[in-house]
LOPA-739380 format. One line per 4 residues: their letters; for each residue z, y, x of C-alpha. Coordinates in nm, 2 decimals. Each point is the difference from the previous one (the first is absolute). Layout:
<recs>
a	Z,Y,X; ...
</recs>
This chain:
<recs>
mrae	0.03,0.00,0.04; -0.14,0.34,0.10; 0.30,0.24,0.07; -0.19,0.30,-0.21
alkg	0.07,-0.25,-0.27; 0.34,-0.02,-0.02; 0.10,0.45,0.04; 0.21,0.07,-0.24
hlda	0.11,-0.38,-0.10; 0.19,-0.08,0.32; 0.35,0.21,-0.11; -0.03,-0.20,-0.32
lilg	-0.09,-0.35,0.12; 0.31,-0.01,0.20; 0.23,0.17,-0.25; -0.12,-0.38,-0.15
vled	0.06,-0.18,0.30; 0.36,0.15,0.05; 0.08,-0.08,-0.41; 0.10,-0.41,0.10
gplh	0.21,0.18,0.25; 0.11,0.12,0.33; -0.24,-0.03,0.28; -0.07,0.08,0.35
gyai	-0.31,0.14,0.15; -0.24,-0.31,0.10; 0.15,-0.17,-0.35; -0.16,0.25,-0.19
ieql	-0.32,0.00,0.17; 0.00,-0.39,-0.05; 0.06,-0.03,-0.36; -0.30,0.27,-0.04
kqrs	-0.21,-0.26,0.20; 0.18,-0.31,-0.23; -0.04,0.17,-0.36; -0.34,0.11,0.06
ggsl	-0.12,-0.33,0.15; -0.10,0.18,0.35; -0.15,0.32,-0.10; 0.28,0.23,0.08
dlpe	-0.01,-0.10,0.36; 0.14,0.37,0.07; 0.13,0.10,0.33; 0.37,0.12,0.16
gtvy	-0.21,0.36,-0.01; -0.08,0.00,-0.33; 0.33,-0.14,-0.18; 0.31,0.16,0.24
palh	-0.16,0.32,-0.09; 0.01,-0.06,-0.34; 0.35,-0.15,-0.01; 0.11,0.35,0.17
rlea	-0.15,0.22,-0.23; 0.18,-0.21,-0.33; 0.36,0.04,0.17; -0.08,0.36,0.03
agql	-0.13,0.04,-0.40; 0.37,-0.21,-0.05; -0.21,-0.30,-0.14; 0.12,-0.19,0.30
astw	0.30,-0.08,0.15; 0.06,-0.19,0.34; 0.25,-0.17,0.19; 0.05,-0.15,0.33
sdga	0.06,-0.41,-0.02; 0.25,-0.14,0.17; -0.07,-0.30,0.21; -0.15,-0.09,0.33
rrrr	-0.36,0.24,-0.04; 0.08,0.31,-0.17; -0.25,0.11,-0.22; -0.03,0.26,-0.31
vyrl	0.03,-0.13,-0.31; -0.14,0.20,-0.29; 0.09,-0.01,-0.37; -0.08,0.21,-0.35
takg	0.23,0.25,-0.11; 0.01,0.09,-0.32; -0.26,0.30,0.05; -0.21,-0.25,0.17
erel	0.00,-0.26,-0.31; -0.09,0.31,-0.26; -0.24,0.04,0.16; -0.18,-0.34,0.06
gqrr	0.04,-0.04,-0.39; -0.20,0.32,0.01; -0.27,-0.11,0.24; -0.06,-0.34,-0.22
rews	-0.05,0.25,-0.31; -0.26,0.25,0.17; -0.10,-0.43,0.14; -0.13,-0.11,-0.32
tfvk	-0.13,0.36,-0.17; -0.24,-0.02,0.32; -0.06,-0.38,-0.07; -0.13,0.01,-0.38
aida	-0.22,0.30,0.05; -0.14,-0.15,0.31; -0.04,-0.29,-0.20; -0.12,0.19,-0.29
vlat	-0.27,0.17,0.28; -0.14,-0.30,0.19; 0.04,-0.28,-0.21; -0.35,-0.13,-0.15
</recs>
């Protein structure tokens, strides 16, 4: 999948992955890849800036994990949950409109 196709959707995809629970950055990348059947094989340089942007916007919060390998673990905030709901409604409306135009 081309990077241009993701513009405007990456934040919602990350929020959607984190809805199931907290994950560190690499696990988020792997979930995006797995859930998309390999179509969303995104580099760290694409995902980590989005994680930082979402955290700065108050939609994610992060903590450092305990253990042998310290990792930053991200989780949805209440604001992030609301944003995810809004993004889902917008996506549903968008898909219906595009289907109505492109349906044969």
